[in-house]
One Martini backbone bead per residue (centre of mass of N, CA, C, O) as a GRO file, in nm:
protein
  291
    1UNK     BB    1  -1.654  -0.190  -1.454
    2UNK     BB    2  -1.898   0.029  -1.571
    3UNK     BB    3  -1.893   0.230  -1.293
    4UNK     BB    4  -1.576   0.268  -1.366
    5UNK     BB    5  -1.306   0.506  -1.356
    6UNK     BB    6  -0.983   0.524  -1.487
    7UNK     BB    7  -0.795   0.823  -1.434
    8UNK     BB    8  -0.518   0.708  -1.296
    9UNK     BB    9  -0.148   0.658  -1.292
   10UNK     BB   10   0.118   0.515  -1.083
   11UNK     BB   11   0.475   0.487  -1.175
   12UNK     BB   12   0.816   0.477  -1.157
   13UNK     BB   13   0.779   0.319  -1.424
   14UNK     BB   14   0.718   0.446  -1.727
   15UNK     BB   15   0.686   0.203  -1.916
   16UNK     BB   16   0.484   0.050  -1.739
   17UNK     BB   17   0.274   0.273  -1.731
   18UNK     BB   18   0.215   0.282  -2.034
   19UNK     BB   19   0.121  -0.012  -2.066
   20UNK     BB   20  -0.109  -0.006  -1.858
   21UNK     BB   21  -0.266   0.234  -1.973
   22UNK     BB   22  -0.321   0.108  -2.250
   23UNK     BB   23  -0.475  -0.145  -2.155
   24UNK     BB   24  -0.698   0.049  -1.968
   25UNK     BB   25  -0.748   0.349  -2.064
   26UNK     BB   26  -0.536   0.555  -1.939
   27UNK     BB   27  -0.455   0.910  -1.948
   28UNK     BB   28  -0.311   0.941  -1.666
   29UNK     BB   29   0.040   0.993  -1.582
   30UNK     BB   30   0.260   0.902  -1.306
   31UNK     BB   31   0.551   0.936  -1.063
   32UNK     BB   32   0.373   1.108  -0.852
   33UNK     BB   33   0.141   1.043  -0.613
   34UNK     BB   34   0.087   1.320  -0.487
   35UNK     BB   35   0.019   1.467  -0.746
   36UNK     BB   36  -0.213   1.288  -0.834
   37UNK     BB   37  -0.400   1.329  -0.588
   38UNK     BB   38  -0.414   1.642  -0.603
   39UNK     BB   39  -0.526   1.657  -0.909
   40UNK     BB   40  -0.759   1.426  -0.917
   41UNK     BB   41  -0.935   1.332  -0.678
   42UNK     BB   42  -1.044   1.055  -0.601
   43UNK     BB   43  -1.271   0.826  -0.459
   44UNK     BB   44  -1.040   0.603  -0.516
   45UNK     BB   45  -0.759   0.393  -0.401
   46UNK     BB   46  -0.509   0.186  -0.551
   47UNK     BB   47  -0.254   0.000  -0.367
   48UNK     BB   48   0.004  -0.166  -0.558
   49UNK     BB   49   0.265  -0.322  -0.373
   50UNK     BB   50   0.520  -0.366  -0.200
   51UNK     BB   51   0.532  -0.417   0.133
   52UNK     BB   52   0.773  -0.205   0.185
   53UNK     BB   53   0.583   0.037   0.026
   54UNK     BB   54   0.287   0.077   0.161
   55UNK     BB   55   0.283   0.298   0.388
   56UNK     BB   56   0.334   0.580   0.266
   57UNK     BB   57   0.099   0.607   0.052
   58UNK     BB   58  -0.130   0.530   0.249
   59UNK     BB   59  -0.094   0.751   0.464
   60UNK     BB   60  -0.128   0.984   0.268
   61UNK     BB   61  -0.410   0.921   0.156
   62UNK     BB   62  -0.551   0.929   0.433
   63UNK     BB   63  -0.463   1.225   0.513
   64UNK     BB   64  -0.650   1.321   0.248
   65UNK     BB   65  -0.928   1.133   0.250
   66UNK     BB   66  -0.894   0.859   0.111
   67UNK     BB   67  -1.002   0.584  -0.033
   68UNK     BB   68  -0.867   0.243   0.040
   69UNK     BB   69  -0.688  -0.004  -0.149
   70UNK     BB   70  -0.509  -0.301  -0.048
   71UNK     BB   71  -0.275  -0.524  -0.024
   72UNK     BB   72  -0.144  -0.788   0.097
   73UNK     BB   73   0.002  -0.680   0.342
   74UNK     BB   74  -0.071  -0.393   0.561
   75UNK     BB   75   0.230  -0.460   0.663
   76UNK     BB   76   0.537  -0.525   0.842
   77UNK     BB   77   0.378  -0.441   1.109
   78UNK     BB   78   0.181  -0.355   1.369
   79UNK     BB   79   0.234  -0.052   1.369
   80UNK     BB   80   0.151   0.011   1.079
   81UNK     BB   81  -0.140  -0.096   1.101
   82UNK     BB   82  -0.234   0.087   1.336
   83UNK     BB   83  -0.185   0.355   1.193
   84UNK     BB   84  -0.375   0.311   0.953
   85UNK     BB   85  -0.630   0.269   1.125
   86UNK     BB   86  -0.617   0.549   1.257
   87UNK     BB   87  -0.632   0.720   1.002
   88UNK     BB   88  -0.904   0.610   0.903
   89UNK     BB   89  -1.060   0.721   1.148
   90UNK     BB   90  -0.979   1.033   1.159
   91UNK     BB   91  -1.033   1.065   0.825
   92UNK     BB   92  -1.277   0.900   0.724
   93UNK     BB   93  -1.202   0.616   0.581
   94UNK     BB   94  -1.226   0.381   0.342
   95UNK     BB   95  -1.126   0.032   0.377
   96UNK     BB   96  -0.910  -0.230   0.213
   97UNK     BB   97  -0.817  -0.568   0.208
   98UNK     BB   98  -0.700  -0.825  -0.021
   99UNK     BB   99  -0.915  -1.081   0.076
  100UNK     BB  100  -1.043  -1.285  -0.163
  101UNK     BB  101  -1.135  -1.551  -0.011
  102UNK     BB  102  -1.411  -1.431   0.092
  103UNK     BB  103  -1.521  -1.415  -0.238
  104UNK     BB  104  -1.556  -1.695  -0.314
  105UNK     BB  105  -1.825  -1.833  -0.458
  106UNK     BB  106  -1.812  -2.124  -0.343
  107UNK     BB  107  -1.794  -2.039  -0.045
  108UNK     BB  108  -2.044  -1.857  -0.010
  109UNK     BB  109  -2.253  -2.067  -0.109
  110UNK     BB  110  -2.183  -2.315   0.085
  111UNK     BB  111  -2.201  -2.167   0.352
  112UNK     BB  112  -2.503  -2.099   0.327
  113UNK     BB  113  -2.600  -2.395   0.319
  114UNK     BB  114  -2.499  -2.477   0.598
  115UNK     BB  115  -2.655  -2.234   0.753
  116UNK     BB  116  -2.949  -2.344   0.715
  117UNK     BB  117  -2.903  -2.530   0.991
  118UNK     BB  118  -2.711  -2.320   1.119
  119UNK     BB  119  -2.456  -2.297   1.299
  120UNK     BB  120  -2.138  -2.325   1.323
  121UNK     BB  121  -1.862  -2.539   1.470
  122UNK     BB  122  -1.649  -2.576   1.221
  123UNK     BB  123  -1.321  -2.503   1.073
  124UNK     BB  124  -1.111  -2.533   0.766
  125UNK     BB  125  -0.765  -2.451   0.663
  126UNK     BB  126  -0.572  -2.535   0.360
  127UNK     BB  127  -0.228  -2.442   0.259
  128UNK     BB  128  -0.064  -2.641   0.015
  129UNK     BB  129   0.283  -2.669  -0.067
  130UNK     BB  130   0.561  -2.691  -0.321
  131UNK     BB  131   0.901  -2.585  -0.238
  132UNK     BB  132   1.269  -2.514  -0.301
  133UNK     BB  133   1.247  -2.211  -0.300
  134UNK     BB  134   1.389  -1.996  -0.088
  135UNK     BB  135   1.233  -1.727  -0.155
  136UNK     BB  136   0.952  -1.851  -0.067
  137UNK     BB  137   1.045  -1.866   0.244
  138UNK     BB  138   1.180  -1.557   0.293
  139UNK     BB  139   1.098  -1.300   0.122
  140UNK     BB  140   1.383  -1.161   0.087
  141UNK     BB  141   1.377  -1.059   0.406
  142UNK     BB  142   1.103  -0.904   0.455
  143UNK     BB  143   0.892  -1.154   0.429
  144UNK     BB  144   0.761  -1.419   0.513
  145UNK     BB  145   0.542  -1.638   0.365
  146UNK     BB  146   0.348  -1.676   0.602
  147UNK     BB  147   0.287  -1.375   0.644
  148UNK     BB  148   0.210  -1.307   0.351
  149UNK     BB  149   0.047  -1.564   0.236
  150UNK     BB  150  -0.078  -1.698   0.502
  151UNK     BB  151  -0.286  -1.471   0.563
  152UNK     BB  152  -0.519  -1.590   0.402
  153UNK     BB  153  -0.582  -1.824   0.596
  154UNK     BB  154  -0.638  -1.658   0.849
  155UNK     BB  155  -0.865  -1.483   0.740
  156UNK     BB  156  -1.051  -1.714   0.648
  157UNK     BB  157  -1.095  -1.838   0.925
  158UNK     BB  158  -1.215  -1.589   1.067
  159UNK     BB  159  -1.450  -1.542   0.871
  160UNK     BB  160  -1.589  -1.817   0.894
  161UNK     BB  161  -1.634  -1.813   1.207
  162UNK     BB  162  -1.724  -1.498   1.313
  163UNK     BB  163  -1.515  -1.444   1.540
  164UNK     BB  164  -1.313  -1.401   1.796
  165UNK     BB  165  -1.014  -1.453   1.921
  166UNK     BB  166  -0.935  -1.655   2.214
  167UNK     BB  167  -0.752  -1.917   2.122
  168UNK     BB  168  -0.408  -2.050   2.073
  169UNK     BB  169  -0.266  -2.344   1.911
  170UNK     BB  170   0.075  -2.394   1.800
  171UNK     BB  171   0.284  -2.502   1.511
  172UNK     BB  172   0.624  -2.408   1.437
  173UNK     BB  173   0.822  -2.488   1.144
  174UNK     BB  174   1.146  -2.614   1.023
  175UNK     BB  175   1.177  -2.783   0.707
  176UNK     BB  176   1.466  -2.914   0.524
  177UNK     BB  177   1.536  -2.600   0.538
  178UNK     BB  178   1.779  -2.419   0.631
  179UNK     BB  179   1.704  -2.190   0.894
  180UNK     BB  180   1.490  -1.922   1.039
  181UNK     BB  181   1.245  -2.011   0.853
  182UNK     BB  182   0.929  -2.081   0.844
  183UNK     BB  183   0.723  -2.364   0.662
  184UNK     BB  184   0.527  -2.471   0.909
  185UNK     BB  185   0.171  -2.468   1.002
  186UNK     BB  186  -0.024  -2.528   1.304
  187UNK     BB  187  -0.373  -2.463   1.416
  188UNK     BB  188  -0.575  -2.397   1.706
  189UNK     BB  189  -0.901  -2.229   1.722
  190UNK     BB  190  -1.074  -2.020   1.946
  191UNK     BB  191  -1.389  -1.876   1.952
  192UNK     BB  192  -1.630  -1.661   2.088
  193UNK     BB  193  -1.875  -1.849   1.943
  194UNK     BB  194  -1.741  -2.165   1.959
  195UNK     BB  195  -1.568  -2.193   1.730
  196UNK     BB  196  -1.355  -2.423   1.557
  197UNK     BB  197  -1.019  -2.398   1.430
  198UNK     BB  198  -0.822  -2.510   1.142
  199UNK     BB  199  -0.470  -2.468   1.060
  200UNK     BB  200  -0.284  -2.501   0.739
  201UNK     BB  201   0.062  -2.420   0.654
  202UNK     BB  202   0.263  -2.508   0.358
  203UNK     BB  203   0.588  -2.566   0.169
  204UNK     BB  204   0.627  -2.912   0.237
  205UNK     BB  205   0.438  -3.057   0.047
  206UNK     BB  206   0.292  -3.209  -0.230
  207UNK     BB  207   0.077  -3.053  -0.346
  208UNK     BB  208   0.000  -2.910  -0.676
  209UNK     BB  209  -0.087  -2.793  -0.946
  210UNK     BB  210  -0.044  -2.502  -1.086
  211UNK     BB  211  -0.218  -2.205  -1.056
  212UNK     BB  212  -0.349  -1.922  -1.126
  213UNK     BB  213  -0.161  -1.689  -0.926
  214UNK     BB  214   0.036  -1.866  -0.794
  215UNK     BB  215   0.337  -1.913  -0.599
  216UNK     BB  216   0.272  -2.229  -0.586
  217UNK     BB  217   0.232  -2.541  -0.578
  218UNK     BB  218  -0.118  -2.614  -0.493
  219UNK     BB  219  -0.364  -2.577  -0.222
  220UNK     BB  220  -0.703  -2.448  -0.130
  221UNK     BB  221  -0.880  -2.559   0.159
  222UNK     BB  222  -1.227  -2.585   0.266
  223UNK     BB  223  -1.405  -2.641   0.578
  224UNK     BB  224  -1.762  -2.679   0.663
  225UNK     BB  225  -1.940  -2.709   0.982
  226UNK     BB  226  -2.247  -2.845   1.078
  227UNK     BB  227  -2.550  -2.990   1.121
  228UNK     BB  228  -2.487  -3.263   0.953
  229UNK     BB  229  -2.279  -3.076   0.775
  230UNK     BB  230  -2.063  -3.054   0.473
  231UNK     BB  231  -1.809  -2.843   0.328
  232UNK     BB  232  -1.590  -2.878   0.038
  233UNK     BB  233  -1.332  -2.643  -0.080
  234UNK     BB  234  -1.195  -2.588  -0.418
  235UNK     BB  235  -1.165  -2.323  -0.625
  236UNK     BB  236  -0.993  -2.480  -0.866
  237UNK     BB  237  -1.198  -2.729  -0.856
  238UNK     BB  238  -1.359  -2.928  -0.631
  239UNK     BB  239  -1.682  -2.959  -0.474
  240UNK     BB  240  -1.874  -3.031  -0.164
  241UNK     BB  241  -2.186  -3.166  -0.023
  242UNK     BB  242  -2.286  -3.312   0.299
  243UNK     BB  243  -2.573  -3.500   0.446
  244UNK     BB  244  -2.667  -3.745   0.655
  245UNK     BB  245  -2.494  -3.969   0.496
  246UNK     BB  246  -2.509  -3.893   0.217
  247UNK     BB  247  -2.456  -3.818  -0.087
  248UNK     BB  248  -2.258  -3.629  -0.247
  249UNK     BB  249  -2.242  -3.296  -0.379
  250UNK     BB  250  -2.108  -3.194  -0.679
  251UNK     BB  251  -1.870  -2.934  -0.793
  252UNK     BB  252  -1.773  -2.684  -1.000
  253UNK     BB  253  -1.619  -2.419  -0.873
  254UNK     BB  254  -1.615  -2.227  -1.130
  255UNK     BB  255  -1.934  -2.200  -1.170
  256UNK     BB  256  -2.002  -1.976  -0.948
  257UNK     BB  257  -1.863  -1.734  -1.143
  258UNK     BB  258  -2.018  -1.736  -1.433
  259UNK     BB  259  -2.198  -1.471  -1.425
  260UNK     BB  260  -1.913  -1.286  -1.479
  261UNK     BB  261  -1.713  -1.534  -1.553
  262UNK     BB  262  -1.409  -1.758  -1.648
  263UNK     BB  263  -1.193  -1.637  -1.492
  264UNK     BB  264  -0.998  -1.635  -1.215
  265UNK     BB  265  -1.124  -1.362  -1.105
  266UNK     BB  266  -1.417  -1.498  -1.080
  267UNK     BB  267  -1.348  -1.780  -0.899
  268UNK     BB  268  -1.132  -1.625  -0.676
  269UNK     BB  269  -1.263  -1.318  -0.591
  270UNK     BB  270  -1.155  -1.054  -0.725
  271UNK     BB  271  -1.405  -0.925  -0.848
  272UNK     BB  272  -1.580  -0.926  -0.582
  273UNK     BB  273  -1.398  -0.739  -0.409
  274UNK     BB  274  -1.418  -0.490  -0.591
  275UNK     BB  275  -1.723  -0.466  -0.590
  276UNK     BB  276  -1.744  -0.426  -0.286
  277UNK     BB  277  -1.577  -0.168  -0.260
  278UNK     BB  278  -1.734   0.011  -0.455
  279UNK     BB  279  -2.007  -0.012  -0.311
  280UNK     BB  280  -1.909   0.108  -0.041
  281UNK     BB  281  -1.834   0.385  -0.153
  282UNK     BB  282  -2.117   0.456  -0.272
  283UNK     BB  283  -2.255   0.387   0.035
  284UNK     BB  284  -2.079   0.451   0.284
  285UNK     BB  285  -1.938   0.161   0.357
  286UNK     BB  286  -1.786  -0.074   0.535
  287UNK     BB  287  -1.573  -0.296   0.464
  288UNK     BB  288  -1.497  -0.607   0.548
  289UNK     BB  289  -1.158  -0.573   0.515
  290UNK     BB  290  -1.070  -0.363   0.717
  291UNK     BB  291  -0.834  -0.196   0.914
   0.00000   0.00000   0.00000
C-alpha cells in the first residue's frame, strides 16, 4: 500500500525479525513491544501472533490508545474478548479482527448482484476439509480447530446474513478420530432480520486439493439466495450466479481481485481487509469486524 509506512517491527526471535525487516524495508527492530510502542508511537499496530499470546500485547496497545489490527481468534475465551472490546471502547481505539472472508472480491461482487433484486432470504457457508493430522483437530491443546479456523465460517455467515443471531440449532460431532475434540459441525441459524443461515464446518470430508494459505486440503464455499436468484462462490476456483431458472453465468473467482493483483492475497480478501483497516484509521471510522 503506497500510503503506508512500515516504521518498526517487534519479534522475540531476532533472526526472524531481521529477515522480515529486510524483506519489507523496515528500519527499526525491537524484541520488546512495549519499548517499540513507546518510542515509535505509530498510527496503527498489527499484532500477528499465536492465539495464546494475543491478549497481553493487544491489551497493552489499547491501554496506550493505539489503533489495533489482530488476527483471529481475538482471544482464548469470551472473557479475553470482552476485556479487549471494553479497552477499545474506553480508550477510544479503532480495532479490527482479520476475518478476510468478508472481503473476498468474488463474494462482495456477487452478493451485491443478488441484492439488486432485494433482501437476501438465506445464506450458506461450507468449509470442508480432509485431514488425519491430529494436531489439526486439537490445535495442540490450545484451541480446537473448529474454534480457531472454523471461526471464519461463523463470521462469514453472520456478515452475509446481516442481522443478529436469534436462534441456533447445531450438531457437533467427533468422528473417526478418538478423543474429546469435535471435528464436524452443522448448524441452522435464524437471524433477527429473518434470514436463515446454514453452516457446515468439517475436518473429515472429502476435501479438495490444498490451496495457498490453507491449513488443510479442502474448500470454502458460500451460497447467497435472494428472490429467484442464487450466487455460489468458491474464492479459490469457480463461482456462478443463476436467476429465474436461466443458464448460470460462470466466473473465474480469482478474476474479481485482478484490479489490484493476481496473488492469493488479492483474490482471497487479505489485501482488501488491510486496505479497509487503513482507510478506517485515516478516516477515524470503525472497521467492519471490530472488537
